[in-house]
N, C-alpha and C positions, 0 to 999 in steps of 0.2 A: 777662456771664452770671453768675448767682449759683451758688455751690456748692450741690449737691443737699441738703446738711444745713443750709443757711442757714435761719433761722426764717421768712423770707419766700418761700422756694422753694415752688413749687406742687406739686400731687399727682403729676403726670406725671414731672417730673424726679426726685422722691423714689422713685417706683416703679421707674423705670429704674435708678437707682443701687442700690437694694436688690436688685433682680433680679440684676444682674451681681456685686454683692458676695457674694451667696449662692452663685452659680455659682463664683466664685473660691475661696471658702472650701471648697466641696465638692472642688474640684480639689486644693487644698492638703492636704486630709485623705484624698487618694487614693480618693475616692468616684467610682466609674465611672458617668458619666452620658452619655447621648447626647441632646443638647438642640439644638433649633433655635429661635432667638428671632426671631419675625416681628412687625413693627409695621405698623399702619395708622393713619390719622388722618382722621376725618370731622367734618363740621360739619352740624348741623341748624339751619337758619335759614329762617323763614317756611314751615315745613312741607316744605322741600326738603332732601334729604340730598346733600351734596357731598363728594367725595374731595379732601382738602387736599394730596395729593401730585400732583395734576394742575394744569396752568396755569389761571389764571382764564379765559383765552380758550377753553379746552377744557371748559367747564362741561357736565357731564352729570348730570342729576338721577338719583340712584340709588334703588333700591327695597329695602324690607325683604321678605325671603322666609323661608320656613321649610322645613326638611327634618327627617329623623330626628335629626340632630345638634342641632337647635334653630334659633332665628332667626339670620339672617345678612344682611348687606347685599350684594346682588347687584352685581357689578362693582367692588367696593372693592378697590383695589390693596394687596397686602401686600409688604413689603420685608423681606428677610432681613438681619439684622444680626449681627455677630460680637462687638461690644463696646459698651460704654457710649457711647463717643465717636460711633460711627456712629449709634446710636439718638438721641442728642441733636442731631446734625446734622439728621436727618430731622424731629425734633420742632420744631426752630427753623425749618426750611424750611416746615413746615405751619403754624406759628404766623403766619408772614407772609402766608399765603394766606387767613387767616380774614377774615370780613366784620365790619367794625366800623362802627357808627353810633351817634351820640349818642342816649341815651334822652330821651324827652320826658316831663316830669312835669307 
C-alpha cells in the first residue's frame, strides 16, 4: 500500500489522510471538537448501486432517494471510524469488492 502523500496515491487515501491530519492538528492546538467520522463505499455499475461493504453473495441493488437533507442512498451501510488506519482498512476491503472487467475498444 502506498503512502497517502505518494504521487500515485488516489483521491480517497489522500482525503482520508488529510481529514485525520486536520483533526490531529486541531487536537494539538487544543481546539475542542466533537467529531464522528463515518465512511461508506458504493459502486455504480451497469446502472446498479451496490454497497461495497457487503459480501458479493449478499448483493442488494440500492436506490437513491431524497429527503429534506438532500439525496442519499437508501440501505447504504455506514461505518464509524476512529482513526486513519481503520478508514484505510475499510477502503481496502471495499476496493477488493469492486467489479472489474476489461474494457472492449
